[in-house]
N, CA, C and O atoms as CSV, one atom per row, in Angstrom:
chain,resi,resn,atom,element,x,y,z
A,1,UNK,N,N,0.825,-1.137,0.030
A,1,UNK,CA,C,-0.034,0.006,0.006
A,1,UNK,C,C,0.879,1.206,-0.027
A,1,UNK,O,O,1.862,1.285,0.709
A,2,UNK,N,N,0.539,2.131,-0.889
A,2,UNK,CA,C,1.440,3.318,-0.903
A,2,UNK,C,C,0.958,4.433,-0.011
A,2,UNK,O,O,-0.054,4.307,0.679
A,3,UNK,N,N,1.693,5.527,-0.031
A,3,UNK,CA,C,1.367,6.630,0.947
A,3,UNK,C,C,0.076,7.283,0.581
A,3,UNK,O,O,-0.605,7.778,1.480
A,4,UNK,N,N,-0.336,7.330,-0.708
A,4,UNK,CA,C,-1.607,7.943,-1.062
A,4,UNK,C,C,-2.834,7.191,-0.492
A,4,UNK,O,O,-3.813,7.827,-0.101
A,5,UNK,N,N,-2.789,5.916,-0.445
A,5,UNK,CA,C,-3.890,5.163,0.203
A,5,UNK,C,C,-3.930,5.402,1.708
A,5,UNK,O,O,-5.006,5.498,2.299
A,6,UNK,N,N,-2.811,5.495,2.296
A,6,UNK,CA,C,-2.722,5.858,3.755
A,6,UNK,C,C,-3.396,7.145,3.990
A,6,UNK,O,O,-4.139,7.277,4.963
A,7,UNK,N,N,-3.159,8.197,3.076
A,7,UNK,CA,C,-3.841,9.425,3.234
A,7,UNK,C,C,-5.356,9.301,3.194
A,7,UNK,O,O,-6.068,9.989,3.925
A,8,UNK,N,N,-5.847,8.395,2.313
A,8,UNK,CA,C,-7.255,8.147,2.159
A,8,UNK,C,C,-7.824,7.587,3.519
A,8,UNK,O,O,-8.870,8.025,3.998
A,9,UNK,N,N,-7.098,6.626,4.095
A,9,UNK,CA,C,-7.562,6.045,5.384
A,9,UNK,C,C,-7.585,7.004,6.493
A,9,UNK,O,O,-8.526,7.052,7.285
A,10,UNK,N,N,-6.503,7.810,6.563
A,10,UNK,CA,C,-6.441,8.855,7.580
A,10,UNK,C,C,-7.555,9.889,7.389
A,10,UNK,O,O,-8.188,10.302,8.362
A,11,UNK,N,N,-7.796,10.306,6.157
A,11,UNK,CA,C,-8.927,11.215,5.816
A,11,UNK,C,C,-10.224,10.638,6.260
A,11,UNK,O,O,-11.064,11.355,6.805
A,12,UNK,N,N,-10.423,9.354,6.043
A,12,UNK,CA,C,-11.753,8.706,6.455
A,12,UNK,C,C,-11.800,8.673,8.007
A,12,UNK,O,O,-12.877,8.797,8.591
A,13,UNK,N,N,-10.696,8.514,8.636
A,13,UNK,CA,C,-10.653,8.461,10.158
A,13,UNK,C,C,-11.080,9.836,10.654
A,13,UNK,O,O,-11.863,9.911,11.601
A,14,UNK,N,N,-10.597,10.941,10.054
A,14,UNK,CA,C,-10.978,12.309,10.476
A,14,UNK,C,C,-12.449,12.634,10.062
A,14,UNK,O,O,-13.129,13.448,10.685
A,15,UNK,N,N,-12.901,11.938,8.958
A,15,UNK,CA,C,-14.327,12.168,8.589
A,15,UNK,C,C,-15.215,11.736,9.703
A,15,UNK,O,O,-16.201,12.418,9.981
A,16,UNK,N,N,-14.936,10.668,10.348
A,16,UNK,CA,C,-15.808,10.164,11.461
A,16,UNK,C,C,-15.884,11.258,12.482
A,16,UNK,O,O,-16.991,11.486,12.969
A,17,UNK,N,N,-14.830,11.980,12.876
A,17,UNK,CA,C,-14.793,12.980,13.898
A,17,UNK,C,C,-15.625,14.150,13.439
A,17,UNK,O,O,-16.388,14.685,14.244
A,18,UNK,N,N,-15.526,14.594,12.165
A,18,UNK,CA,C,-16.325,15.857,11.809
A,18,UNK,C,C,-17.717,15.461,11.623
A,18,UNK,O,O,-18.575,16.307,11.876
A,19,UNK,N,N,-18.069,14.312,11.223
A,19,UNK,CA,C,-19.464,13.972,11.213
A,19,UNK,C,C,-20.124,13.925,12.589
A,19,UNK,O,O,-21.225,14.438,12.786
A,20,UNK,N,N,-19.456,13.324,13.494
A,20,UNK,CA,C,-19.898,13.335,14.850
A,20,UNK,C,C,-19.961,14.780,15.374
A,20,UNK,O,O,-20.911,15.148,16.065
A,21,UNK,N,N,-18.956,15.588,15.046
A,21,UNK,CA,C,-18.967,16.960,15.538
A,21,UNK,C,C,-20.127,17.750,14.989
A,21,UNK,O,O,-20.741,18.534,15.713
A,22,UNK,N,N,-20.440,17.559,13.714
A,22,UNK,CA,C,-21.677,18.246,13.191
A,22,UNK,C,C,-22.943,17.976,13.961
A,22,UNK,O,O,-23.825,18.830,14.051
A,23,UNK,N,N,-23.026,16.814,14.504
A,23,UNK,CA,C,-24.234,16.435,15.281
A,23,UNK,C,C,-24.169,16.811,16.743
A,23,UNK,O,O,-25.183,17.194,17.329
A,24,UNK,N,N,-22.991,16.710,17.347
A,24,UNK,CA,C,-22.844,16.871,18.780
A,24,UNK,C,C,-22.200,18.118,19.257
A,24,UNK,O,O,-22.247,18.404,20.454
A,25,UNK,N,N,-21.576,18.912,18.357
A,25,UNK,CA,C,-20.867,20.092,18.865
A,25,UNK,C,C,-21.848,21.105,19.381
A,25,UNK,O,O,-22.857,21.457,18.771
A,26,UNK,N,N,-21.447,21.563,20.613
A,26,UNK,CA,C,-22.442,22.541,21.338
A,26,UNK,C,C,-21.724,23.849,21.954
A,26,UNK,O,O,-22.312,24.709,22.610
A,27,UNK,N,N,-20.367,23.849,21.634
A,27,UNK,CA,C,-19.584,25.013,22.127
A,27,UNK,C,C,-18.544,25.391,21.095
A,27,UNK,O,O,-18.351,24.699,20.095
A,28,UNK,N,N,-17.883,26.495,21.355
A,28,UNK,CA,C,-16.841,27.003,20.404
A,28,UNK,C,C,-15.673,25.979,20.233
A,28,UNK,O,O,-15.185,25.830,19.113
A,29,UNK,N,N,-15.233,25.310,21.241
A,29,UNK,CA,C,-14.159,24.420,21.134
A,29,UNK,C,C,-14.532,23.185,20.321
A,29,UNK,O,O,-13.728,22.717,19.515
A,30,UNK,N,N,-15.706,22.662,20.511
A,30,UNK,CA,C,-16.189,21.521,19.773
A,30,UNK,C,C,-16.334,21.875,18.251
A,30,UNK,O,O,-15.981,21.090,17.370
A,31,UNK,N,N,-16.863,23.078,18.008
A,31,UNK,CA,C,-17.022,23.457,16.595
A,31,UNK,C,C,-15.660,23.715,16.000
A,31,UNK,O,O,-15.497,23.474,14.804
A,32,UNK,N,N,-14.661,24.186,16.734
A,32,UNK,CA,C,-13.282,24.412,16.265
A,32,UNK,C,C,-12.685,23.052,15.893
A,32,UNK,O,O,-12.075,22.902,14.835
A,33,UNK,N,N,-12.863,22.092,16.751
A,33,UNK,CA,C,-12.310,20.712,16.501
A,33,UNK,C,C,-13.001,20.145,15.276
A,33,UNK,O,O,-12.345,19.508,14.453
A,34,UNK,N,N,-14.317,20.355,15.124
A,34,UNK,CA,C,-14.938,19.858,13.968
A,34,UNK,C,C,-14.426,20.423,12.663
A,34,UNK,O,O,-14.268,19.717,11.667
A,35,UNK,N,N,-14.163,21.762,12.701
A,35,UNK,CA,C,-13.686,22.471,11.551
A,35,UNK,C,C,-12.239,21.898,11.221
A,35,UNK,O,O,-11.928,21.668,10.052
A,36,UNK,N,N,-11.372,21.675,12.263
A,36,UNK,CA,C,-10.102,21.225,12.022
A,36,UNK,C,C,-10.143,19.856,11.384
A,36,UNK,O,O,-9.396,19.585,10.444
A,37,UNK,N,N,-11.019,18.978,11.890
A,37,UNK,CA,C,-11.206,17.622,11.286
A,37,UNK,C,C,-11.675,17.724,9.888
A,37,UNK,O,O,-11.195,16.954,9.057
A,38,UNK,N,N,-12.565,18.596,9.543
A,38,UNK,CA,C,-12.981,18.850,8.161
A,38,UNK,C,C,-11.837,19.163,7.162
A,38,UNK,O,O,-11.723,18.634,6.056
A,39,UNK,N,N,-10.982,20.116,7.708
A,39,UNK,CA,C,-9.886,20.579,6.929
A,39,UNK,C,C,-8.895,19.459,6.726
A,39,UNK,O,O,-8.490,19.225,5.587
A,40,UNK,N,N,-8.496,18.781,7.719
A,40,UNK,CA,C,-7.558,17.654,7.613
A,40,UNK,C,C,-8.164,16.575,6.695
A,40,UNK,O,O,-7.494,16.099,5.780
A,41,UNK,N,N,-9.383,16.203,6.928
A,41,UNK,CA,C,-9.967,15.152,6.079
A,41,UNK,C,C,-10.005,15.480,4.584
A,41,UNK,O,O,-9.590,14.690,3.736
A,42,UNK,N,N,-10.513,16.663,4.305
A,42,UNK,CA,C,-10.590,16.967,2.837
A,42,UNK,C,C,-9.221,17.231,2.230
A,42,UNK,O,O,-8.968,16.871,1.080
A,43,UNK,N,N,-8.319,17.870,3.015
A,43,UNK,CA,C,-6.952,18.035,2.521
A,43,UNK,C,C,-6.348,16.758,2.054
A,43,UNK,O,O,-5.867,16.654,0.926
A,44,UNK,N,N,-6.373,15.739,2.959
A,44,UNK,CA,C,-5.757,14.520,2.661
A,44,UNK,C,C,-6.462,13.764,1.453
A,44,UNK,O,O,-5.834,13.134,0.602
A,45,UNK,N,N,-7.745,13.893,1.479
A,45,UNK,CA,C,-8.491,13.254,0.389
A,45,UNK,C,C,-8.111,13.861,-0.938
A,45,UNK,O,O,-7.893,13.129,-1.904
A,46,UNK,N,N,-8.023,15.191,-1.022
A,46,UNK,CA,C,-7.732,15.905,-2.233
A,46,UNK,C,C,-6.208,15.581,-2.680
A,46,UNK,O,O,-5.929,15.396,-3.865
A,47,UNK,N,N,-5.340,15.532,-1.748
A,47,UNK,CA,C,-3.928,15.195,-2.029
A,47,UNK,C,C,-3.803,13.769,-2.644
A,47,UNK,O,O,-3.027,13.551,-3.574
A,48,UNK,N,N,-4.579,12.821,-2.102
A,48,UNK,CA,C,-4.548,11.529,-2.625
A,48,UNK,C,C,-5.205,11.374,-3.980
A,48,UNK,O,O,-4.823,10.527,-4.787
A,49,UNK,N,N,-6.200,12.212,-4.210
A,49,UNK,CA,C,-6.999,12.264,-5.453
A,49,UNK,C,C,-6.131,12.844,-6.551
A,49,UNK,O,O,-6.442,12.668,-7.728
A,50,UNK,N,N,-5.076,13.515,-6.214
A,50,UNK,CA,C,-4.160,14.050,-7.274
A,50,UNK,C,C,-3.421,12.904,-7.965
A,50,UNK,O,O,-3.087,13.010,-9.145
A,51,UNK,N,N,-3.155,11.773,-7.219
A,51,UNK,CA,C,-2.386,10.692,-7.776
A,51,UNK,C,C,-3.308,9.565,-8.154
A,51,UNK,O,O,-3.236,9.040,-9.264
A,52,UNK,N,N,-4.232,9.166,-7.179
A,52,UNK,CA,C,-5.119,8.012,-7.409
A,52,UNK,C,C,-6.396,8.485,-8.125
A,52,UNK,O,O,-6.715,9.673,-8.156
A,53,UNK,N,N,-7.103,7.513,-8.695
A,53,UNK,CA,C,-8.400,7.849,-9.360
A,53,UNK,C,C,-9.332,8.472,-8.393
A,53,UNK,O,O,-9.555,7.918,-7.317
A,54,UNK,N,N,-9.932,9.685,-8.743
A,54,UNK,CA,C,-10.690,10.392,-7.830
A,54,UNK,C,C,-11.959,9.633,-7.484
A,54,UNK,O,O,-12.355,9.655,-6.319
A,55,UNK,N,N,-12.607,8.978,-8.399
A,55,UNK,CA,C,-13.832,8.198,-8.044
A,55,UNK,C,C,-13.603,7.160,-7.045
A,55,UNK,O,O,-14.401,6.998,-6.121
A,56,UNK,N,N,-12.524,6.428,-7.187
A,56,UNK,CA,C,-12.149,5.419,-6.270
A,56,UNK,C,C,-11.829,6.007,-4.870
A,56,UNK,O,O,-12.296,5.519,-3.840
A,57,UNK,N,N,-11.029,7.052,-4.891
A,57,UNK,CA,C,-10.683,7.740,-3.594
A,57,UNK,C,C,-11.912,8.115,-2.908
A,57,UNK,O,O,-12.039,7.841,-1.715
A,58,UNK,N,N,-12.836,8.722,-3.559
A,58,UNK,CA,C,-13.976,9.276,-2.929
A,58,UNK,C,C,-14.867,8.062,-2.417
A,58,UNK,O,O,-15.360,8.135,-1.292
A,59,UNK,N,N,-15.067,7.035,-3.157
A,59,UNK,CA,C,-15.769,5.809,-2.719
A,59,UNK,C,C,-15.201,5.212,-1.493
A,59,UNK,O,O,-15.917,4.881,-0.548
A,60,UNK,N,N,-13.855,5.068,-1.505
A,60,UNK,CA,C,-13.234,4.485,-0.314
A,60,UNK,C,C,-13.387,5.393,0.903
A,60,UNK,O,O,-13.650,4.917,2.008
A,61,UNK,N,N,-13.225,6.683,0.704
A,61,UNK,CA,C,-13.331,7.722,1.750
A,61,UNK,C,C,-14.692,7.621,2.364
A,61,UNK,O,O,-14.836,7.454,3.575
A,62,UNK,N,N,-15.661,7.720,1.551
A,62,UNK,CA,C,-17.122,7.725,2.060
A,62,UNK,C,C,-17.406,6.384,2.687
A,62,UNK,O,O,-17.950,6.334,3.790
A,63,UNK,N,N,-17.057,5.280,2.022
A,63,UNK,CA,C,-17.334,3.922,2.629
A,63,UNK,C,C,-16.781,3.725,4.000
A,63,UNK,O,O,-17.466,3.306,4.933
A,64,UNK,N,N,-15.524,4.038,4.092
A,64,UNK,CA,C,-14.860,3.897,5.428
A,64,UNK,C,C,-15.371,4.852,6.430
A,64,UNK,O,O,-15.509,4.522,7.608
A,65,UNK,N,N,-15.670,6.097,5.962
A,65,UNK,CA,C,-16.256,7.098,6.927
A,65,UNK,C,C,-17.561,6.683,7.462
A,65,UNK,O,O,-17.872,6.858,8.641
A,66,UNK,N,N,-18.393,6.079,6.502
A,66,UNK,CA,C,-19.756,5.611,6.872
A,66,UNK,C,C,-19.578,4.509,7.939
A,66,UNK,O,O,-20.179,4.578,9.011
A,67,UNK,N,N,-18.769,3.518,7.642
A,67,UNK,CA,C,-18.584,2.360,8.506
A,67,UNK,C,C,-18.077,2.853,9.912
A,67,UNK,O,O,-18.528,2.393,10.961
A,68,UNK,N,N,-17.143,3.784,9.855
A,68,UNK,CA,C,-16.515,4.310,11.114
A,68,UNK,C,C,-17.528,5.085,11.935
A,68,UNK,O,O,-17.556,4.994,13.162
A,69,UNK,N,N,-18.351,5.840,11.249
A,69,UNK,CA,C,-19.382,6.668,11.900
A,69,UNK,C,C,-20.385,5.760,12.627
A,69,UNK,O,O,-20.741,5.998,13.781
A,70,UNK,N,N,-20.833,4.703,11.909
A,70,UNK,CA,C,-21.825,3.846,12.553
A,70,UNK,C,C,-21.192,3.090,13.680
A,70,UNK,O,O,-21.835,2.906,14.713
A,71,UNK,N,N,-20.008,2.656,13.547
A,71,UNK,CA,C,-19.272,1.994,14.664
A,71,UNK,C,C,-19.203,2.882,15.811
A,71,UNK,O,O,-19.511,2.453,16.923
A,72,UNK,N,N,-18.813,4.117,15.634
A,72,UNK,CA,C,-18.733,5.092,16.761
A,72,UNK,C,C,-20.039,5.351,17.389
A,72,UNK,O,O,-20.101,5.471,18.613
A,73,UNK,N,N,-21.150,5.454,16.606
A,73,UNK,CA,C,-22.512,5.617,17.173
A,73,UNK,C,C,-22.828,4.528,18.051
A,73,UNK,O,O,-23.372,4.755,19.131
A,74,UNK,N,N,-22.509,3.249,17.648
A,74,UNK,CA,C,-22.924,2.111,18.494
A,74,UNK,C,C,-22.055,2.084,19.827
A,74,UNK,O,O,-22.556,1.864,20.929
A,75,UNK,N,N,-20.743,2.323,19.623
A,75,UNK,CA,C,-19.844,2.176,20.783
A,75,UNK,C,C,-19.866,3.377,21.774
A,75,UNK,O,O,-19.718,3.183,22.981
A,76,UNK,N,N,-20.044,4.554,21.280
A,76,UNK,CA,C,-19.912,5.718,22.096
A,76,UNK,C,C,-21.285,6.465,22.417
A,76,UNK,O,O,-21.439,7.194,23.396
A,77,UNK,N,N,-22.219,6.199,21.501
A,77,UNK,CA,C,-23.403,7.015,21.706
A,77,UNK,C,C,-24.734,6.129,21.956
A,77,UNK,O,O,-25.863,6.619,21.958
A,78,UNK,N,N,-24.467,4.829,22.155
A,78,UNK,CA,C,-25.621,3.946,22.566
A,78,UNK,C,C,-26.680,3.733,21.500
A,78,UNK,O,O,-27.815,3.393,21.832
A,79,UNK,N,N,-26.342,3.924,20.215
A,79,UNK,CA,C,-27.303,3.556,19.122
A,79,UNK,C,C,-27.416,2.010,19.076
A,79,UNK,O,O,-26.425,1.279,19.093
A,80,UNK,N,N,-28.679,1.570,19.017
A,80,UNK,CA,C,-28.840,0.086,19.132
A,80,UNK,C,C,-28.095,-0.698,17.907
A,80,UNK,O,O,-28.061,-0.269,16.754
A,81,UNK,N,N,-27.565,-1.798,18.306
A,81,UNK,CA,C,-26.906,-2.707,17.299
A,81,UNK,C,C,-28.033,-3.441,16.528
A,81,UNK,O,O,-28.934,-4.052,17.103
A,82,UNK,N,N,-27.916,-3.336,15.192
A,82,UNK,CA,C,-28.851,-4.093,14.348
A,82,UNK,C,C,-28.143,-4.919,13.315
A,82,UNK,O,O,-27.376,-4.389,12.511
A,83,UNK,N,N,-28.391,-6.236,13.323
A,83,UNK,CA,C,-27.727,-7.120,12.498
A,83,UNK,C,C,-27.807,-6.800,10.983
A,83,UNK,O,O,-26.848,-6.977,10.231
A,84,UNK,N,N,-28.939,-6.346,10.604
A,84,UNK,CA,C,-29.139,-6.054,9.224
A,84,UNK,C,C,-28.224,-4.813,8.788
A,84,UNK,O,O,-27.621,-4.775,7.716
A,85,UNK,N,N,-28.200,-3.857,9.705
A,85,UNK,CA,C,-27.249,-2.677,9.443
A,85,UNK,C,C,-25.836,-3.139,9.317
A,85,UNK,O,O,-25.114,-2.666,8.439
A,86,UNK,N,N,-25.415,-4.034,10.148
A,86,UNK,CA,C,-24.017,-4.586,10.112
A,86,UNK,C,C,-23.764,-5.286,8.829
A,86,UNK,O,O,-22.716,-5.091,8.213
A,87,UNK,N,N,-24.698,-6.105,8.397
A,87,UNK,CA,C,-24.530,-6.824,7.141
A,87,UNK,C,C,-24.421,-5.945,5.929
A,87,UNK,O,O,-23.648,-6.229,5.014
A,88,UNK,N,N,-25.233,-4.821,5.911
A,88,UNK,CA,C,-25.203,-3.879,4.924
A,88,UNK,C,C,-23.827,-3.129,4.913
A,88,UNK,O,O,-23.260,-2.845,3.857
A,89,UNK,N,N,-23.339,-2.834,6.112
A,89,UNK,CA,C,-22.007,-2.179,6.185
A,89,UNK,C,C,-20.924,-3.099,5.679
A,89,UNK,O,O,-20.003,-2.664,4.988
A,90,UNK,N,N,-21.027,-4.356,6.016
A,90,UNK,CA,C,-20.064,-5.348,5.455
A,90,UNK,C,C,-20.101,-5.418,3.947
A,90,UNK,O,O,-19.054,-5.546,3.312
A,91,UNK,N,N,-21.300,-5.336,3.346
A,91,UNK,CA,C,-21.391,-5.309,1.899
A,91,UNK,C,C,-20.709,-4.019,1.351
A,91,UNK,O,O,-19.951,-4.065,0.383
A,92,UNK,N,N,-21.010,-2.867,2.010
A,92,UNK,CA,C,-20.342,-1.687,1.580
A,92,UNK,C,C,-18.863,-1.755,1.658
A,92,UNK,O,O,-18.171,-1.333,0.730
A,93,UNK,N,N,-18.346,-2.279,2.749
A,93,UNK,CA,C,-16.836,-2.340,2.938
A,93,UNK,C,C,-16.246,-3.349,1.904
A,93,UNK,O,O,-15.144,-3.182,1.383
A,94,UNK,N,N,-17.073,-4.422,1.644
A,94,UNK,CA,C,-16.553,-5.397,0.521
A,94,UNK,C,C,-16.438,-4.644,-0.799
A,94,UNK,O,O,-15.516,-4.849,-1.589
A,95,UNK,N,N,-17.423,-3.757,-1.002
A,95,UNK,CA,C,-17.347,-2.964,-2.301
A,95,UNK,C,C,-16.143,-2.030,-2.359
A,95,UNK,O,O,-15.478,-1.867,-3.382
A,96,UNK,N,N,-15.907,-1.429,-1.196
A,96,UNK,CA,C,-14.754,-0.525,-1.071
A,96,UNK,C,C,-13.445,-1.289,-1.296
A,96,UNK,O,O,-12.621,-0.846,-2.096
A,97,UNK,N,N,-13.222,-2.456,-0.596
A,97,UNK,CA,C,-12.085,-3.214,-0.779
A,97,UNK,C,C,-11.990,-3.669,-2.118
A,97,UNK,O,O,-10.870,-3.652,-2.628
A,98,UNK,N,N,-12.996,-4.090,-2.811
A,98,UNK,CA,C,-13.066,-4.524,-4.203
A,98,UNK,C,C,-12.576,-3.392,-5.160
A,98,UNK,O,O,-11.761,-3.614,-6.056
A,99,UNK,N,N,-13.137,-2.126,-4.911
A,99,UNK,CA,C,-12.644,-1.077,-5.737
A,99,UNK,C,C,-11.151,-0.794,-5.592
A,99,UNK,O,O,-10.444,-0.493,-6.554
A,100,UNK,N,N,-10.708,-0.907,-4.334
A,100,UNK,CA,C,-9.239,-0.693,-4.168
A,100,UNK,C,C,-8.403,-1.763,-4.854
A,100,UNK,O,O,-7.372,-1.438,-5.443
A,101,UNK,N,N,-8.794,-2.977,-4.800
A,101,UNK,CA,C,-8.079,-4.087,-5.434
A,101,UNK,C,C,-8.045,-3.974,-6.988
A,101,UNK,O,O,-7.054,-4.380,-7.595
A,102,UNK,N,N,-9.096,-3.435,-7.634
A,102,UNK,CA,C,-9.163,-3.459,-9.039
A,102,UNK,C,C,-8.737,-2.050,-9.641
A,102,UNK,O,O,-8.779,-1.858,-10.856
A,103,UNK,N,N,-8.331,-1.084,-8.754
A,103,UNK,CA,C,-7.851,0.176,-9.230
A,103,UNK,C,C,-6.422,0.216,-9.546
A,103,UNK,O,O,-5.583,-0.116,-8.708
A,104,UNK,N,N,-6.122,0.600,-10.693
A,104,UNK,CA,C,-4.722,0.671,-11.090
A,104,UNK,C,C,-4.191,2.126,-10.883
A,104,UNK,O,O,-4.830,3.103,-11.273
A,105,UNK,N,N,-2.967,2.217,-10.238
A,105,UNK,CA,C,-2.509,3.523,-9.844
A,105,UNK,C,C,-1.694,3.997,-11.064
A,105,UNK,O,O,-1.125,3.223,-11.834
A,106,UNK,N,N,-1.689,5.313,-11.168
A,106,UNK,CA,C,-0.886,6.064,-12.200
A,106,UNK,C,C,0.614,5.955,-11.838
A,106,UNK,O,O,0.924,6.011,-10.648
A,107,UNK,N,N,1.528,5.810,-12.751
A,107,UNK,CA,C,2.859,5.867,-12.445
A,107,UNK,C,C,3.306,7.244,-12.880
A,107,UNK,O,O,3.380,7.538,-14.074
A,108,UNK,N,N,3.609,8.103,-11.888
A,108,UNK,CA,C,3.977,9.534,-12.215
A,108,UNK,C,C,5.486,9.633,-12.243
A,108,UNK,O,O,6.160,9.182,-11.316
A,109,UNK,N,N,6.011,10.209,-13.280
A,109,UNK,CA,C,7.473,10.434,-13.279
A,109,UNK,C,C,7.717,11.947,-13.066
A,109,UNK,O,O,6.913,12.786,-13.471
A,110,UNK,N,N,8.833,12.254,-12.429
A,110,UNK,CA,C,9.183,13.655,-12.173
A,110,UNK,C,C,8.407,14.164,-10.886
A,110,UNK,O,O,7.966,13.421,-10.009
A,111,UNK,N,N,8.314,15.471,-10.909
A,111,UNK,CA,C,7.603,16.122,-9.750
A,111,UNK,C,C,6.146,15.934,-9.830
A,111,UNK,O,O,5.605,15.634,-10.894
A,112,UNK,N,N,5.476,16.107,-8.701
A,112,UNK,CA,C,3.989,16.006,-8.632
A,112,UNK,C,C,3.469,17.183,-9.414
A,112,UNK,O,O,4.045,18.271,-9.410
A,113,UNK,N,N,2.395,16.943,-10.067
A,113,UNK,CA,C,1.743,18.032,-10.849
A,113,UNK,C,C,0.617,18.702,-10.036
A,113,UNK,O,O,-0.034,19.625,-10.526
């Protein structure tokens, strides 16, 4: 796995925080943290999208962010566990992994454009 895919995974990690922040932020510091998470998340996704196919980057970003957000809701916010929801998330993640496996990366020579 190259550095650009790691950027996508880190961006998805921060996506979970800003999505939670949009729902639960209730003071200036929480909103500031949410804004920082948005900036980091989108910056990393855009940087990875310069090298990797944008459609695949976005699909992986959203898929992992969705799965992470649902996991966080269950673990930290007491949302009820539903087996059907988990099965659908597994299908989503299988699609994300499949996209990653079939995506060919560009070989860029010289400086980044």
